[in-house]
C-alpha positions as protocol buffer text, in pm:
chain_id: "A"
residue {
  index: 1
  type: UNK
  ca { x: -1 y: 16 z: 9 }
}
residue {
  index: 2
  type: UNK
  ca { x: 113 y: 356 z: -82 }
}
residue {
  index: 3
  type: UNK
  ca { x: 197 y: 599 z: 211 }
}
residue {
  index: 4
  type: UNK
  ca { x: 293 y: 951 z: 231 }
}
residue {
  index: 5
  type: UNK
  ca { x: 479 y: 1110 z: 538 }
}
residue {
  index: 6
  type: UNK
  ca { x: 412 y: 1468 z: 674 }
}
residue {
  index: 7
  type: UNK
  ca { x: 660 y: 1724 z: 735 }
}
residue {
  index: 8
  type: UNK
  ca { x: 698 y: 1619 z: 1125 }
}
residue {
  index: 9
  type: UNK
  ca { x: 748 y: 1235 z: 1098 }
}
residue {
  index: 10
  type: UNK
  ca { x: 1003 y: 1111 z: 1339 }
}
residue {
  index: 11
  type: UNK
  ca { x: 1135 y: 790 z: 1301 }
}
residue {
  index: 12
  type: UNK
  ca { x: 1118 y: 592 z: 952 }
}
residue {
  index: 13
  type: UNK
  ca { x: 940 y: 300 z: 1171 }
}
residue {
  index: 14
  type: UNK
  ca { x: 724 y: 533 z: 1357 }
}
residue {
  index: 15
  type: UNK
  ca { x: 340 y: 465 z: 1294 }
}
residue {
  index: 16
  type: UNK
  ca { x: 175 y: 710 z: 1073 }
}
residue {
  index: 17
  type: UNK
  ca { x: -179 y: 882 z: 1146 }
}
residue {
  index: 18
  type: UNK
  ca { x: -441 y: 725 z: 944 }
}
residue {
  index: 19
  type: UNK
  ca { x: -497 y: 1034 z: 718 }
}
residue {
  index: 20
  type: UNK
  ca { x: -138 y: 992 z: 588 }
}
residue {
  index: 21
  type: UNK
  ca { x: -222 y: 655 z: 411 }
}
residue {
  index: 22
  type: UNK
  ca { x: -334 y: 680 z: 68 }
}
residue {
  index: 23
  type: UNK
  ca { x: -532 y: 380 z: -108 }
}
residue {
  index: 24
  type: UNK
  ca { x: -384 y: 340 z: -436 }
}
residue {
  index: 25
  type: UNK
  ca { x: -648 y: 483 z: -699 }
}
residue {
  index: 26
  type: UNK
  ca { x: -642 y: 179 z: -914 }
}
residue {
  index: 27
  type: UNK
  ca { x: -480 y: -78 z: -723 }
}
residue {
  index: 28
  type: UNK
  ca { x: -189 y: -324 z: -795 }
}
residue {
  index: 29
  type: UNK
  ca { x: -300 y: -598 z: -1064 }
}
residue {
  index: 30
  type: UNK
  ca { x: -291 y: -942 z: -995 }
}
residue {
  index: 31
  type: UNK
  ca { x: -21 y: -1168 z: -1162 }
}
residue {
  index: 32
  type: UNK
  ca { x: -233 y: -1328 z: -1459 }
}
residue {
  index: 33
  type: UNK
  ca { x: 27 y: -1628 z: -1517 }
}
residue {
  index: 34
  type: UNK
  ca { x: -10 y: -1730 z: -1161 }
}
residue {
  index: 35
  type: UNK
  ca { x: -365 y: -1687 z: -1163 }
}
residue {
  index: 36
  type: UNK
  ca { x: -387 y: -1886 z: -1486 }
}
residue {
  index: 37
  type: UNK
  ca { x: -174 y: -2160 z: -1347 }
}
residue {
  index: 38
  type: UNK
  ca { x: -365 y: -2202 z: -1020 }
}
residue {
  index: 39
  type: UNK
  ca { x: -701 y: -2222 z: -1248 }
}
residue {
  index: 40
  type: UNK
  ca { x: -540 y: -2483 z: -1468 }
}
residue {
  index: 41
  type: UNK
  ca { x: -483 y: -2714 z: -1168 }
}
residue {
  index: 42
  type: UNK
  ca { x: -847 y: -2648 z: -1052 }
}
residue {
  index: 43
  type: UNK
  ca { x: -1000 y: -2704 z: -1367 }
}
residue {
  index: 44
  type: UNK
  ca { x: -803 y: -3047 z: -1383 }
}
residue {
  index: 45
  type: UNK
  ca { x: -960 y: -3148 z: -1060 }
}
residue {
  index: 46
  type: UNK
  ca { x: -1323 y: -3030 z: -1167 }
}
residue {
  index: 47
  type: UNK
  ca { x: -1300 y: -3224 z: -1479 }
}
residue {
  index: 48
  type: UNK
  ca { x: -1156 y: -3536 z: -1324 }
}
residue {
  index: 49
  type: UNK
  ca { x: -1474 y: -3520 z: -1063 }
}
residue {
  index: 50
  type: UNK
  ca { x: -1694 y: -3497 z: -1363 }
}
residue {
  index: 51
  type: UNK
  ca { x: -1557 y: -3800 z: -1537 }
}
residue {
  index: 52
  type: UNK
  ca { x: -1576 y: -3991 z: -1209 }
}
residue {
  index: 53
  type: UNK
  ca { x: -1941 y: -3928 z: -1146 }
}
residue {
  index: 54
  type: UNK
  ca { x: -2088 y: -3967 z: -1515 }
}
residue {
  index: 55
  type: UNK
  ca { x: -1875 y: -4286 z: -1548 }
}
residue {
  index: 56
  type: UNK
  ca { x: -2002 y: -4413 z: -1221 }
}
residue {
  index: 57
  type: UNK
  ca { x: -1661 y: -4450 z: -1042 }
}
residue {
  index: 58
  type: UNK
  ca { x: -1722 y: -4217 z: -753 }
}
residue {
  index: 59
  type: UNK
  ca { x: -1960 y: -4446 z: -566 }
}
residue {
  index: 60
  type: UNK
  ca { x: -1713 y: -4588 z: -288 }
}
residue {
  index: 61
  type: UNK
  ca { x: -1553 y: -4258 z: -211 }
}
residue {
  index: 62
  type: UNK
  ca { x: -1886 y: -4083 z: -191 }
}
residue {
  index: 63
  type: UNK
  ca { x: -2034 y: -4353 z: 52 }
}
residue {
  index: 64
  type: UNK
  ca { x: -1713 y: -4341 z: 288 }
}
residue {
  index: 65
  type: UNK
  ca { x: -1741 y: -3968 z: 280 }
}
residue {
  index: 66
  type: UNK
  ca { x: -2116 y: -3951 z: 385 }
}
residue {
  index: 67
  type: UNK
  ca { x: -2070 y: -4228 z: 635 }
}
residue {
  index: 68
  type: UNK
  ca { x: -1747 y: -4052 z: 797 }
}
residue {
  index: 69
  type: UNK
  ca { x: -1985 y: -3836 z: 991 }
}
residue {
  index: 70
  type: UNK
  ca { x: -2242 y: -4082 z: 1090 }
}
residue {
  index: 71
  type: UNK
  ca { x: -2282 y: -4368 z: 1343 }
}
residue {
  index: 72
  type: UNK
  ca { x: -2532 y: -4640 z: 1435 }
}
residue {
  index: 73
  type: UNK
  ca { x: -2794 y: -4819 z: 1238 }
}
residue {
  index: 74
  type: UNK
  ca { x: -2972 y: -4492 z: 1194 }
}
residue {
  index: 75
  type: UNK
  ca { x: -2687 y: -4310 z: 1049 }
}
residue {
  index: 76
  type: UNK
  ca { x: -2729 y: -4012 z: 1318 }
}
residue {
  index: 77
  type: UNK
  ca { x: -2455 y: -3760 z: 1320 }
}
residue {
  index: 78
  type: UNK
  ca { x: -2150 y: -3755 z: 1554 }
}
residue {
  index: 79
  type: UNK
  ca { x: -2050 y: -3486 z: 1779 }
}
residue {
  index: 80
  type: UNK
  ca { x: -2387 y: -3389 z: 1956 }
}
residue {
  index: 81
  type: UNK
  ca { x: -2603 y: -3093 z: 1891 }
}
residue {
  index: 82
  type: UNK
  ca { x: -2344 y: -2823 z: 1918 }
}
residue {
  index: 83
  type: UNK
  ca { x: -2134 y: -2944 z: 1639 }
}
residue {
  index: 84
  type: UNK
  ca { x: -2445 y: -2989 z: 1420 }
}
residue {
  index: 85
  type: UNK
  ca { x: -2528 y: -2623 z: 1479 }
}
residue {
  index: 86
  type: UNK
  ca { x: -2183 y: -2529 z: 1403 }
}
residue {
  index: 87
  type: UNK
  ca { x: -2195 y: -2706 z: 1083 }
}
residue {
  index: 88
  type: UNK
  ca { x: -2524 y: -2531 z: 989 }
}
residue {
  index: 89
  type: UNK
  ca { x: -2373 y: -2175 z: 1073 }
}
residue {
  index: 90
  type: UNK
  ca { x: -2071 y: -2262 z: 842 }
}
residue {
  index: 91
  type: UNK
  ca { x: -2305 y: -2395 z: 556 }
}
residue {
  index: 92
  type: UNK
  ca { x: -2519 y: -2074 z: 585 }
}
residue {
  index: 93
  type: UNK
  ca { x: -2210 y: -1885 z: 476 }
}
residue {
  index: 94
  type: UNK
  ca { x: -2255 y: -2025 z: 130 }
}
residue {
  index: 95
  type: UNK
  ca { x: -2644 y: -1988 z: 111 }
}
residue {
  index: 96
  type: UNK
  ca { x: -2811 y: -1780 z: -133 }
}
residue {
  index: 97
  type: UNK
  ca { x: -2890 y: -1470 z: 110 }
}
residue {
  index: 98
  type: UNK
  ca { x: -2574 y: -1447 z: 291 }
}
residue {
  index: 99
  type: UNK
  ca { x: -2319 y: -1503 z: -15 }
}
residue {
  index: 100
  type: UNK
  ca { x: -2523 y: -1253 z: -227 }
}
residue {
  index: 101
  type: UNK
  ca { x: -2524 y: -1001 z: 42 }
}
residue {
  index: 102
  type: UNK
  ca { x: -2151 y: -1048 z: 103 }
}
residue {
  index: 103
  type: UNK
  ca { x: -2080 y: -996 z: -263 }
}
residue {
  index: 104
  type: UNK
  ca { x: -2285 y: -683 z: -279 }
}
residue {
  index: 105
  type: UNK
  ca { x: -2101 y: -524 z: 35 }
}
residue {
  index: 106
  type: UNK
  ca { x: -1785 y: -594 z: -115 }
}
residue {
  index: 107
  type: UNK
  ca { x: -1877 y: -418 z: -448 }
}
residue {
  index: 108
  type: UNK
  ca { x: -2024 y: -133 z: -264 }
}
residue {
  index: 109
  type: UNK
  ca { x: -1700 y: -109 z: -72 }
}
residue {
  index: 110
  type: UNK
  ca { x: -1470 y: -124 z: -361 }
}
residue {
  index: 111
  type: UNK
  ca { x: -1693 y: 142 z: -529 }
}
residue {
  index: 112
  type: UNK
  ca { x: -1645 y: 368 z: -224 }
}
residue {
  index: 113
  type: UNK
  ca { x: -1255 y: 288 z: -244 }
}
residue {
  index: 114
  type: UNK
  ca { x: -1287 y: 418 z: -596 }
}
residue {
  index: 115
  type: UNK
  ca { x: -1155 y: 65 z: -726 }
}
residue {
  index: 116
  type: UNK
  ca { x: -1416 y: 60 z: -1010 }
}
residue {
  index: 117
  type: UNK
  ca { x: -1234 y: -168 z: -1202 }
}
residue {
  index: 118
  type: UNK
  ca { x: -1202 y: -441 z: -947 }
}
residue {
  index: 119
  type: UNK
  ca { x: -1583 y: -398 z: -872 }
}
residue {
  index: 120
  type: UNK
  ca { x: -1653 y: -455 z: -1218 }
}
residue {
  index: 121
  type: UNK
  ca { x: -1444 y: -744 z: -1250 }
}
residue {
  index: 122
  type: UNK
  ca { x: -1601 y: -896 z: -920 }
}
residue {
  index: 123
  type: UNK
  ca { x: -1962 y: -850 z: -1052 }
}
residue {
  index: 124
  type: UNK
  ca { x: -1858 y: -997 z: -1381 }
}
residue {
  index: 125
  type: UNK
  ca { x: -1724 y: -1303 z: -1223 }
}
residue {
  index: 126
  type: UNK
  ca { x: -2023 y: -1385 z: -980 }
}
residue {
  index: 127
  type: UNK
  ca { x: -2299 y: -1330 z: -1254 }
}
residue {
  index: 128
  type: UNK
  ca { x: -2114 y: -1534 z: -1513 }
}
residue {
  index: 129
  type: UNK
  ca { x: -2020 y: -1812 z: -1247 }
}
residue {
  index: 130
  type: UNK
  ca { x: -2383 y: -1843 z: -1136 }
}
residue {
  index: 131
  type: UNK
  ca { x: -2470 y: -1913 z: -1493 }
}
residue {
  index: 132
  type: UNK
  ca { x: -2181 y: -2178 z: -1518 }
}
residue {
  index: 133
  type: UNK
  ca { x: -2282 y: -2362 z: -1219 }
}
residue {
  index: 134
  type: UNK
  ca { x: -2642 y: -2382 z: -1316 }
}
residue {
  index: 135
  type: UNK
  ca { x: -2537 y: -2523 z: -1655 }
}
residue {
  index: 136
  type: UNK
  ca { x: -2360 y: -2792 z: -1510 }
}
residue {
  index: 137
  type: UNK
  ca { x: -2616 y: -2891 z: -1272 }
}
residue {
  index: 138
  type: UNK
  ca { x: -2874 y: -2907 z: -1562 }
}
residue {
  index: 139
  type: UNK
  ca { x: -2621 y: -3106 z: -1776 }
}
residue {
  index: 140
  type: UNK
  ca { x: -2551 y: -3378 z: -1535 }
}
residue {
  index: 141
  type: UNK
  ca { x: -2871 y: -3376 z: -1351 }
}
residue {
  index: 142
  type: UNK
  ca { x: -2763 y: -3595 z: -1031 }
}
residue {
  index: 143
  type: UNK
  ca { x: -3010 y: -3656 z: -759 }
}
residue {
  index: 144
  type: UNK
  ca { x: -2921 y: -3581 z: -407 }
}
residue {
  index: 145
  type: UNK
  ca { x: -2783 y: -3861 z: -169 }
}
residue {
  index: 146
  type: UNK
  ca { x: -3021 y: -4055 z: 16 }
}
residue {
  index: 147
  type: UNK
  ca { x: -2805 y: -4301 z: 209 }
}
residue {
  index: 148
  type: UNK
  ca { x: -2796 y: -4080 z: 530 }
}
residue {
  index: 149
  type: UNK
  ca { x: -3067 y: -3849 z: 674 }
}
residue {
  index: 150
  type: UNK
  ca { x: -3067 y: -3471 z: 561 }
}
residue {
  index: 151
  type: UNK
  ca { x: -2991 y: -3236 z: 859 }
}
residue {
  index: 152
  type: UNK
  ca { x: -3096 y: -2937 z: 651 }
}
residue {
  index: 153
  type: UNK
  ca { x: -3322 y: -2830 z: 384 }
}
residue {
  index: 154
  type: UNK
  ca { x: -3188 y: -2882 z: 24 }
}
residue {
  index: 155
  type: UNK
  ca { x: -3370 y: -2889 z: -323 }
}
residue {
  index: 156
  type: UNK
  ca { x: -3265 y: -2910 z: -702 }
}
residue {
  index: 157
  type: UNK
  ca { x: -2968 y: -3131 z: -850 }
}
residue {
  index: 158
  type: UNK
  ca { x: -2673 y: -3224 z: -651 }
}
residue {
  index: 159
  type: UNK
  ca { x: -2376 y: -3214 z: -883 }
}
residue {
  index: 160
  type: UNK
  ca { x: -2198 y: -2993 z: -869 }
}
residue {
  index: 161
  type: UNK
  ca { x: -2271 y: -2817 z: -514 }
}
residue {
  index: 162
  type: UNK
  ca { x: -2402 y: -2499 z: -569 }
}
residue {
  index: 163
  type: UNK
  ca { x: -2291 y: -2368 z: -188 }
}
residue {
  index: 164
  type: UNK
  ca { x: -1948 y: -2515 z: -278 }
}
residue {
  index: 165
  type: UNK
  ca { x: -1915 y: -2346 z: -632 }
}
residue {
  index: 166
  type: UNK
  ca { x: -2084 y: -2001 z: -509 }
}
residue {
  index: 167
  type: UNK
  ca { x: -1864 y: -1977 z: -194 }
}
residue {
  index: 168
  type: UNK
  ca { x: -1535 y: -2038 z: -374 }
}
residue {
  index: 169
  type: UNK
  ca { x: -1620 y: -1820 z: -646 }
}
residue {
  index: 170
  type: UNK
  ca { x: -1748 y: -1522 z: -434 }
}
residue {
  index: 171
  type: UNK
  ca { x: -1505 y: -1533 z: -136 }
}
residue {
  index: 172
  type: UNK
  ca { x: -1197 y: -1617 z: -354 }
}
residue {
  index: 173
  type: UNK
  ca { x: -1298 y: -1358 z: -617 }
}
residue {
  index: 174
  type: UNK
  ca { x: -1352 y: -1101 z: -334 }
}
residue {
  index: 175
  type: UNK
  ca { x: -1001 y: -1198 z: -198 }
}
residue {
  index: 176
  type: UNK
  ca { x: -830 y: -1141 z: -524 }
}
residue {
  index: 177
  type: UNK
  ca { x: -1024 y: -803 z: -551 }
}
residue {
  index: 178
  type: UNK
  ca { x: -918 y: -660 z: -225 }
}
residue {
  index: 179
  type: UNK
  ca { x: -574 y: -835 z: -263 }
}
residue {
  index: 180
  type: UNK
  ca { x: -522 y: -551 z: -536 }
}
residue {
  index: 181
  type: UNK
  ca { x: -470 y: -308 z: -245 }
}
residue {
  index: 182
  type: UNK
  ca { x: -137 y: -437 z: -174 }
}
residue {
  index: 183
  type: UNK
  ca { x: 177 y: -541 z: -397 }
}
residue {
  index: 184
  type: UNK
  ca { x: 309 y: -747 z: -99 }
}
residue {
  index: 185
  type: UNK
  ca { x: 295 y: -1128 z: -160 }
}
residue {
  index: 186
  type: UNK
  ca { x: 255 y: -1203 z: 198 }
}
residue {
  index: 187
  type: UNK
  ca { x: -77 y: -980 z: 231 }
}
residue {
  index: 188
  type: UNK
  ca { x: -192 y: -1135 z: -110 }
}
residue {
  index: 189
  type: UNK
  ca { x: -131 y: -1495 z: -19 }
}
residue {
  index: 190
  type: UNK
  ca { x: -297 y: -1457 z: 342 }
}
residue {
  index: 191
  type: UNK
  ca { x: -604 y: -1310 z: 189 }
}
residue {
  index: 192
  type: UNK
  ca { x: -666 y: -1565 z: -91 }
}
residue {
  index: 193
  type: UNK
  ca { x: -555 y: -1859 z: 116 }
}
residue {
  index: 194
  type: UNK
  ca { x: -794 y: -1741 z: 407 }
}
residue {
  index: 195
  type: UNK
  ca { x: -1086 y: -1727 z: 148 }
}
residue {
  index: 196
  type: UNK
  ca { x: -991 y: -2078 z: 18 }
}
residue {
  index: 197
  type: UNK
  ca { x: -996 y: -2224 z: 368 }
}
residue {
  index: 198
  type: UNK
  ca { x: -1333 y: -2087 z: 440 }
}
residue {
  index: 199
  type: UNK
  ca { x: -1488 y: -2165 z: 132 }
}
residue {
  index: 200
  type: UNK
  ca { x: -1362 y: -2529 z: 167 }
}
residue {
  index: 201
  type: UNK
  ca { x: -1505 y: -2542 z: 506 }
}
residue {
  index: 202
  type: UNK
  ca { x: -1844 y: -2443 z: 361 }
}
residue {
  index: 203
  type: UNK
  ca { x: -1828 y: -2695 z: 105 }
}
residue {
  index: 204
  type: UNK
  ca { x: -1741 y: -2998 z: 317 }
}
residue {
  index: 205
  type: UNK
  ca { x: -2012 y: -2868 z: 566 }
}
residue {
  index: 206
  type: UNK
  ca { x: -2272 y: -2985 z: 289 }
}
residue {
  index: 207
  type: UNK
  ca { x: -2147 y: -3332 z: 301 }
}
residue {
  index: 208
  type: UNK
  ca { x: -2179 y: -3332 z: 678 }
}
residue {
  index: 209
  type: UNK
  ca { x: -2519 y: -3251 z: 638 }
}
residue {
  index: 210
  type: UNK
  ca { x: -2591 y: -3523 z: 418 }
}
residue {
  index: 211
  type: UNK
  ca { x: -2708 y: -3328 z: 146 }
}
residue {
  index: 212
  type: UNK
  ca { x: -2433 y: -3358 z: -94 }
}
residue {
  index: 213
  type: UNK
  ca { x: -2196 y: -3645 z: -225 }
}
residue {
  index: 214
  type: UNK
  ca { x: -1828 y: -3571 z: -148 }
}
residue {
  index: 215
  type: UNK
  ca { x: -1773 y: -3566 z: -536 }
}
residue {
  index: 216
  type: UNK
  ca { x: -2033 y: -3276 z: -569 }
}
residue {
  index: 217
  type: UNK
  ca { x: -1850 y: -3064 z: -329 }
}
residue {
  index: 218
  type: UNK
  ca { x: -1517 y: -3134 z: -457 }
}
residue {
  index: 219
  type: UNK
  ca { x: -1644 y: -3059 z: -819 }
}
residue {
  index: 220
  type: UNK
  ca { x: -1835 y: -2737 z: -690 }
}
residue {
  index: 221
  type: UNK
  ca { x: -1545 y: -2602 z: -493 }
}
residue {
  index: 222
  type: UNK
  ca { x: -1276 y: -2682 z: -754 }
}
residue {
  index: 223
  type: UNK
  ca { x: -1480 y: -2542 z: -1016 }
}
residue {
  index: 224
  type: UNK
  ca { x: -1579 y: -2209 z: -807 }
}
residue {
  index: 225
  type: UNK
  ca { x: -1225 y: -2146 z: -726 }
}
residue {
  index: 226
  type: UNK
  ca { x: -1110 y: -2221 z: -1088 }
}
residue {
  index: 227
  type: UNK
  ca { x: -1354 y: -1956 z: -1220 }
}
residue {
  index: 228
  type: UNK
  ca { x: -1264 y: -1704 z: -967 }
}
residue {
  index: 229
  type: UNK
  ca { x: -882 y: -1731 z: -1100 }
}
residue {
  index: 230
  type: UNK
  ca { x: -969 y: -1772 z: -1459 }
}
residue {
  index: 231
  type: UNK
  ca { x: -1192 y: -1451 z: -1426 }
}
residue {
  index: 232
  type: UNK
  ca { x: -931 y: -1263 z: -1253 }
}
residue {
  index: 233
  type: UNK
  ca { x: -683 y: -1329 z: -1561 }
}
residue {
  index: 234
  type: UNK
  ca { x: -902 y: -1314 z: -1846 }
}
residue {
  index: 235
  type: UNK
  ca { x: -1191 y: -1078 z: -1762 }
}
residue {
  index: 236
  type: UNK
  ca { x: -967 y: -781 z: -1634 }
}
residue {
  index: 237
  type: UNK
  ca { x: -917 y: -605 z: -1952 }
}
residue {
  index: 238
  type: UNK
  ca { x: -1279 y: -618 z: -2027 }
}
residue {
  index: 239
  type: UNK
  ca { x: -1359 y: -520 z: -1688 }
}
residue {
  index: 240
  type: UNK
  ca { x: -1098 y: -237 z: -1721 }
}
residue {
  index: 241
  type: UNK
  ca { x: -1264 y: -105 z: -2044 }
}
residue {
  index: 242
  type: UNK
  ca { x: -1604 y: -99 z: -1886 }
}
residue {
  index: 243
  type: UNK
  ca { x: -1513 y: 42 z: -1566 }
}
residue {
  index: 244
  type: UNK
  ca { x: -1341 y: 347 z: -1758 }
}
residue {
  index: 245
  type: UNK
  ca { x: -1639 y: 402 z: -2005 }
}
residue {
  index: 246
  type: UNK
  ca { x: -1812 y: 733 z: -2004 }
}
residue {
  index: 247
  type: UNK
  ca { x: -2144 y: 550 z: -1863 }
}
residue {
  index: 248
  type: UNK
  ca { x: -1952 y: 392 z: -1572 }
}
residue {
  index: 249
  type: UNK
  ca { x: -1832 y: 766 z: -1483 }
}
residue {
  index: 250
  type: UNK
  ca { x: -2173 y: 873 z: -1499 }
}
residue {
  index: 251
  type: UNK
  ca { x: -2299 y: 586 z: -1276 }
}
residue {
  index: 252
  type: UNK
  ca { x: -2028 y: 617 z: -1025 }
}
residue {
  index: 253
  type: UNK
  ca { x: -2165 y: 784 z: -692 }
}
residue {
  index: 254
  type: UNK
  ca { x: -1803 y: 867 z: -587 }
}
residue {
  index: 255
  type: UNK
  ca { x: -1748 y: 1049 z: -918 }
}
residue {
  index: 256
  type: UNK
  ca { x: -2039 y: 1292 z: -839 }
}
residue {
  index: 257
  type: UNK
  ca { x: -1927 y: 1330 z: -480 }
}
residue {
  index: 258
  type: UNK
  ca { x: -1585 y: 1448 z: -581 }
}
residue {
  index: 259
  type: UNK
  ca { x: -1703 y: 1679 z: -859 }
}
residue {
  index: 260
  type: UNK
  ca { x: -1987 y: 1818 z: -609 }
}
residue {
  index: 261
  type: UNK
  ca { x: -1731 y: 1928 z: -335 }
}
């Protein structure tokens, strides 16, 4: 992050007042080669899971994953009510309402921070990603597991997991957008790594609740993460042109605020 010092700054390592920090107007671009490399590995996992499921080779793995959290003849969940509620809380982070509100809040924050290109890229990532996941669900048409009792309500097709895809796409895409505030690799890796861990926890919670096969959530998470990295690499230039257009300038509330002062 860029910083400026006032005339009375004392030592080089002394903390600066908040008003002396300057947010980079355009941010620091993400390394597209690294993003595409990460995306390639994740797309390979996604394709492999599609092959396993469509060829019927995922059954032993799916059965073991669903039974990992269950016990007894009635397949009741392990860990008691406290763990079950915690799993529900985690899975809610990937639900339609919370994930959409999180994405909307991120877009608003980016706009107020004058990061219009990153906001445009993030919106394109989310909207196109929703369409990709819906298309895959329709093509595969896999029914939800019935081996164990469901611990939450779930409707629609099972493969790939919508919670897994959406959470990976939104949280990793959001981390990539805000990572552009810093050119330090340690900051970027921490943000993106945290988003990957949180979204993976959301994905696996769907298996623990019995509403998805393990192959569903692996495919969903890897596909959502792959799309987030792919969009960051390939959609940046189109997003840049859209964000710098005359229409975008007219619609940006921060532009009006600057000109009105």
